[in-house]
TORPA-4810 file (N, C-alpha, C, O; in nm, 3 decimals):
<nodes>
NODE_1_7.686_0.793_20.690_7.656_0.808_20.547_7.498_0.802_20.557_7.412_0.728_20.606_X
NODE_2_7.507_0.912_20.490_7.344_0.932_20.443_7.248_0.819_20.391_7.329_0.727_20.376_X
NODE_3_7.159_0.782_20.365_7.092_0.663_20.256_7.070_0.748_20.127_7.031_0.685_20.029_X
NODE_4_7.083_0.844_20.116_7.115_0.920_19.939_7.238_0.876_19.905_7.262_0.826_19.795_X
NODE_5_7.314_0.891_19.988_7.498_0.903_20.002_7.496_0.731_19.969_7.531_0.720_19.851_X
NODE_6_7.476_0.635_20.010_7.459_0.495_20.046_7.411_0.459_19.878_7.476_0.445_19.774_X
NODE_7_7.268_0.454_19.908_7.202_0.463_19.718_7.317_0.480_19.637_7.377_0.391_19.576_X
NODE_8_7.347_0.614_19.640_7.452_0.663_19.526_7.607_0.568_19.505_7.656_0.551_19.393_X
NODE_9_7.643_0.537_19.576_7.707_0.444_19.616_7.692_0.300_19.512_7.743_0.256_19.409_X
NODE_10_7.584_0.261_19.616_7.559_0.131_19.551_7.534_0.135_19.401_7.575_0.051_19.320_X
NODE_11_7.464_0.237_19.374_7.416_0.276_19.224_7.563_0.263_19.148_7.575_0.211_19.037_X
NODE_12_7.628_0.294_19.193_7.795_0.316_19.115_7.856_0.193_19.094_7.903_0.164_18.984_X
NODE_13_7.861_0.104_19.208_7.914_-0.013_19.216_7.837_-0.118_19.138_7.875_-0.235_19.136_X
NODE_14_7.721_-0.072_19.071_7.640_-0.176_19.004_7.621_-0.165_18.899_7.578_-0.255_18.827_X
NODE_15_7.655_-0.022_18.855_7.697_0.021_18.712_7.810_0.021_18.670_7.832_0.037_18.550_X
NODE_16_7.884_0.005_18.738_8.037_-0.080_18.718_8.048_-0.270_18.720_8.121_-0.364_18.692_X
NODE_17_7.961_-0.246_18.758_7.953_-0.429_18.666_7.938_-0.470_18.564_7.998_-0.572_18.532_X
NODE_18_7.855_-0.407_18.478_7.751_-0.380_18.381_7.835_-0.354_18.291_7.769_-0.316_18.194_X
NODE_19_8.015_-0.350_18.252_8.083_-0.335_18.157_8.150_-0.477_18.169_8.196_-0.537_18.072_X
NODE_20_8.151_-0.521_18.291_8.230_-0.670_18.318_8.149_-0.781_18.255_8.192_-0.878_18.192_X
NODE_21_7.990_-0.741_18.292_7.893_-0.871_18.283_7.911_-0.868_18.086_7.940_-0.970_18.024_X
NODE_22_7.890_-0.759_18.032_7.906_-0.738_17.899_8.068_-0.803_17.823_8.076_-0.851_17.710_X
NODE_23_8.180_-0.787_17.920_8.286_-0.829_17.847_8.238_-0.954_17.831_8.229_-0.978_17.711_X
NODE_24_8.188_-1.083_17.926_8.172_-1.218_17.866_8.140_-1.252_17.747_8.071_-1.187_17.668_X
NODE_25_8.187_-1.352_17.733_8.146_-1.430_17.582_8.025_-1.439_17.543_7.985_-1.416_17.429_X
NODE_26_7.962_-1.472_17.637_7.825_-1.496_17.607_7.756_-1.384_17.637_7.641_-1.394_17.681_X
NODE_27_7.799_-1.296_17.622_7.721_-1.122_17.649_7.763_-1.052_17.506_7.705_-0.958_17.451_X
NODE_28_7.867_-1.119_17.466_7.892_-1.047_17.300_7.746_-1.055_17.196_7.754_-0.986_17.094_X
NODE_29_7.661_-1.108_17.210_7.582_-1.114_17.165_7.541_-0.999_17.086_7.617_-0.905_17.112_X
NODE_30_7.444_-0.962_16.993_7.396_-0.791_16.992_7.257_-0.789_17.066_7.209_-0.684_17.109_X
NODE_31_7.195_-0.909_17.077_7.071_-0.818_17.152_7.067_-0.971_17.272_7.005_-1.077_17.259_X
NODE_32_7.146_-0.929_17.368_7.179_-1.026_17.475_7.018_-1.040_17.552_6.940_-0.954_17.510_X
NODE_33_6.963_-1.128_17.652_6.834_-1.120_17.688_6.833_-1.068_17.773_6.928_-1.077_17.850_X
NODE_34_6.712_-0.980_17.803_6.711_-0.879_17.899_6.541_-0.877_17.923_6.463_-0.901_17.831_X
NODE_35_6.503_-0.847_18.048_6.366_-0.828_18.095_6.386_-0.660_18.131_6.468_-0.620_18.213_X
NODE_36_6.296_-0.574_18.054_6.316_-0.425_18.120_6.175_-0.421_18.234_6.076_-0.480_18.191_X
NODE_37_6.162_-0.366_18.354_6.050_-0.386_18.437_6.057_-0.248_18.467_6.156_-0.182_18.436_X
NODE_38_5.923_-0.182_18.545_5.874_-0.092_18.617_5.990_-0.076_18.726_6.070_0.014_18.750_X
NODE_39_5.971_-0.175_18.770_5.997_-0.203_18.913_6.105_-0.313_18.926_6.078_-0.407_18.851_X
NODE_40_6.219_-0.330_18.997_6.325_-0.453_19.067_6.319_-0.423_19.170_6.266_-0.322_19.217_X
NODE_41_6.391_-0.539_19.239_6.388_-0.533_19.388_6.484_-0.664_19.422_6.445_-0.776_19.451_X
NODE_42_6.613_-0.622_19.410_6.710_-0.699_19.383_6.740_-0.813_19.525_6.793_-0.924_19.525_X
NODE_43_6.691_-0.744_19.619_6.641_-0.821_19.741_6.574_-0.959_19.745_6.604_-1.054_19.819_X
NODE_44_6.476_-0.952_19.652_6.372_-1.050_19.616_6.390_-1.122_19.486_6.332_-1.221_19.443_X
NODE_45_6.470_-1.058_19.441_6.507_-1.104_19.293_6.408_-1.100_19.216_6.367_-1.199_19.157_X
NODE_46_6.347_-0.960_19.206_6.230_-0.969_19.112_6.181_-0.859_19.034_6.141_-0.764_19.100_X
NODE_47_6.175_-0.849_18.911_6.113_-0.751_18.829_5.974_-0.744_18.840_5.917_-0.853_18.836_X
NODE_48_5.921_-0.668_18.851_5.737_-0.641_18.825_5.716_-0.478_18.757_5.797_-0.385_18.757_X
NODE_49_5.572_-0.485_18.699_5.513_-0.397_18.649_5.568_-0.362_18.484_5.675_-0.309_18.454_X
NODE_50_5.465_-0.405_18.396_5.487_-0.346_18.284_5.630_-0.433_18.180_5.666_-0.400_18.067_X
NODE_51_5.675_-0.529_18.250_5.830_-0.638_18.189_5.766_-0.652_18.049_5.654_-0.683_18.009_X
NODE_52_5.909_-0.609_17.977_5.896_-0.652_17.877_6.055_-0.731_17.817_6.173_-0.699_17.830_X
NODE_53_6.013_-0.801_17.775_6.113_-0.923_17.718_6.171_-0.937_17.597_6.129_-1.002_17.501_X
NODE_54_6.260_-0.878_17.605_6.390_-0.855_17.476_6.498_-0.941_17.440_6.533_-1.021_17.526_X
NODE_55_6.564_-0.941_17.320_6.707_-1.001_17.298_6.668_-1.136_17.312_6.772_-1.186_17.354_X
NODE_56_6.581_-1.232_17.303_6.506_-1.364_17.284_6.507_-1.382_17.423_6.588_-1.475_17.433_X
NODE_57_6.470_-1.353_17.540_6.427_-1.384_17.644_6.290_-1.410_17.669_6.221_-1.316_17.709_X
NODE_58_6.238_-1.521_17.653_6.087_-1.564_17.652_5.994_-1.464_17.767_6.009_-1.416_17.880_X
NODE_59_5.889_-1.467_17.660_5.747_-1.357_17.745_5.689_-1.452_17.865_5.629_-1.406_17.962_X
NODE_60_5.712_-1.581_17.848_5.631_-1.652_17.961_5.687_-1.796_17.994_5.730_-1.863_17.901_X
NODE_61_5.687_-1.837_18.100_5.742_-1.918_18.165_5.858_-2.010_18.194_5.911_-1.998_18.083_X
NODE_62_5.916_-2.070_18.241_6.073_-2.079_18.303_6.175_-2.044_18.232_6.140_-2.055_18.114_X
NODE_63_6.257_-2.017_18.237_6.419_-1.933_18.193_6.531_-2.013_18.205_6.547_-2.077_18.310_X
NODE_64_6.634_-2.023_18.089_6.754_-2.081_18.176_6.808_-2.013_18.109_6.752_-1.970_18.008_X
NODE_65_6.966_-1.973_18.149_7.102_-1.932_18.096_7.091_-1.762_18.127_6.989_-1.696_18.148_X
NODE_66_7.230_-1.718_18.119_7.268_-1.566_18.183_7.172_-1.479_18.075_7.157_-1.504_17.956_X
NODE_67_7.106_-1.359_18.161_7.056_-1.276_18.134_7.051_-1.168_18.231_7.114_-1.199_18.332_X
NODE_68_6.985_-1.020_18.240_6.976_-0.974_18.296_6.849_-0.888_18.305_6.809_-0.829_18.205_X
NODE_69_6.768_-0.876_18.449_6.646_-0.820_18.471_6.691_-0.686_18.510_6.779_-0.674_18.595_X
NODE_70_6.623_-0.559_18.439_6.667_-0.445_18.452_6.573_-0.338_18.472_6.461_-0.386_18.459_X
NODE_71_6.566_-0.192_18.502_6.486_-0.121_18.591_6.596_0.014_18.525_6.706_0.032_18.578_X
NODE_72_6.556_0.087_18.422_6.689_0.202_18.429_6.553_0.301_18.422_6.434_0.281_18.394_X
NODE_73_6.641_0.428_18.467_6.592_0.590_18.510_6.565_0.615_18.621_6.605_0.528_18.698_X
NODE_74_6.516_0.692_18.664_6.495_0.761_18.762_6.445_0.689_18.917_6.342_0.633_18.955_X
NODE_75_6.548_0.718_18.966_6.635_0.772_19.035_6.772_0.699_19.007_6.878_0.756_18.982_X
NODE_76_6.753_0.570_19.014_6.907_0.485_19.042_6.869_0.359_18.957_6.765_0.298_18.984_X
NODE_77_6.947_0.321_18.863_6.869_0.214_18.776_6.901_0.093_18.876_6.949_0.104_18.989_X
NODE_78_6.866_-0.023_18.810_6.874_-0.155_18.923_6.852_-0.275_18.852_6.750_-0.296_18.786_X
NODE_79_6.933_-0.344_18.861_6.974_-0.478_18.803_7.011_-0.555_18.866_7.096_-0.541_18.954_X
NODE_80_6.928_-0.710_18.820_6.984_-0.863_18.889_7.021_-0.924_18.751_6.944_-0.930_18.655_X
NODE_81_7.158_-0.971_18.754_7.197_-1.077_18.687_7.182_-1.252_18.688_7.256_-1.321_18.759_X
NODE_82_7.105_-1.297_18.622_7.007_-1.401_18.662_7.031_-1.551_18.576_7.034_-1.546_18.453_X
NODE_83_7.041_-1.638_18.623_7.046_-1.801_18.569_6.900_-1.832_18.478_6.869_-1.840_18.360_X
NODE_84_6.831_-1.846_18.615_6.734_-1.925_18.585_6.608_-1.885_18.640_6.622_-1.866_18.761_X
NODE_85_6.482_-1.863_18.598_6.341_-1.828_18.695_6.245_-1.821_18.613_6.252_-1.915_18.534_X
NODE_86_6.139_-1.742_18.590_6.039_-1.793_18.554_5.975_-1.626_18.518_5.983_-1.524_18.585_X
NODE_87_5.918_-1.649_18.396_5.837_-1.471_18.370_5.736_-1.540_18.314_5.702_-1.646_18.261_X
NODE_88_5.696_-1.413_18.354_5.494_-1.391_18.356_5.490_-1.234_18.280_5.452_-1.145_18.356_X
NODE_89_5.519_-1.198_18.164_5.525_-1.108_18.121_5.376_-1.016_18.107_5.266_-1.060_18.139_X
NODE_90_5.391_-0.927_18.071_5.390_-0.780_18.155_5.423_-0.788_18.287_5.509_-0.710_18.329_X
NODE_91_5.365_-0.877_18.370_5.321_-0.860_18.511_5.469_-0.869_18.582_5.519_-0.769_18.633_X
NODE_92_5.534_-0.996_18.582_5.648_-0.988_18.679_5.739_-1.077_18.600_5.703_-1.157_18.514_X
NODE_93_5.858_-1.052_18.639_5.996_-1.240_18.656_6.018_-1.220_18.774_6.001_-1.122_18.847_X
NODE_94_6.087_-1.390_18.801_6.100_-1.386_18.932_6.250_-1.496_18.923_6.249_-1.612_18.881_X
NODE_95_6.359_-1.427_18.970_6.480_-1.477_18.915_6.499_-1.600_19.038_6.452_-1.578_19.149_X
NODE_96_6.556_-1.705_19.014_6.542_-1.840_19.068_6.676_-1.859_19.125_6.678_-1.933_19.223_X
NODE_97_6.813_-1.802_19.079_6.925_-1.854_19.063_7.019_-1.703_19.015_7.067_-1.683_18.904_X
NODE_98_7.025_-1.609_19.135_7.082_-1.497_19.096_7.247_-1.493_19.061_7.306_-1.581_19.123_X
NODE_99_7.310_-1.436_19.001_7.462_-1.431_19.005_7.536_-1.296_19.062_7.652_-1.260_19.039_X
NODE_100_7.449_-1.241_19.132_7.494_-1.122_19.185_7.367_-0.960_19.144_7.275_-0.952_19.063_X
NODE_101_7.413_-0.874_19.228_7.334_-0.786_19.188_7.413_-0.654_19.140_7.351_-0.557_19.097_X
</nodes>
């Protein structure tokens, strides 16, 4: 399997998880906590570069509770589902306790 095909398959699987996460009671809030960053590295539980906190996610310091660190756009969207971490926006967001990618 080519790297490109493997990445496309992984992206499809990741995107398939989004509706499941959004269907949980905690995620029914209109503005779910999200950090959107230029780069998301799921293997290191890290979002970096121009990170923006929204939906009640704190811009600085530790956080707890379900939220998403996301990079949307080309070539493939990336997500980290996180329960605990440290934010230092706009520089980075580090997830200390992830619940899957």
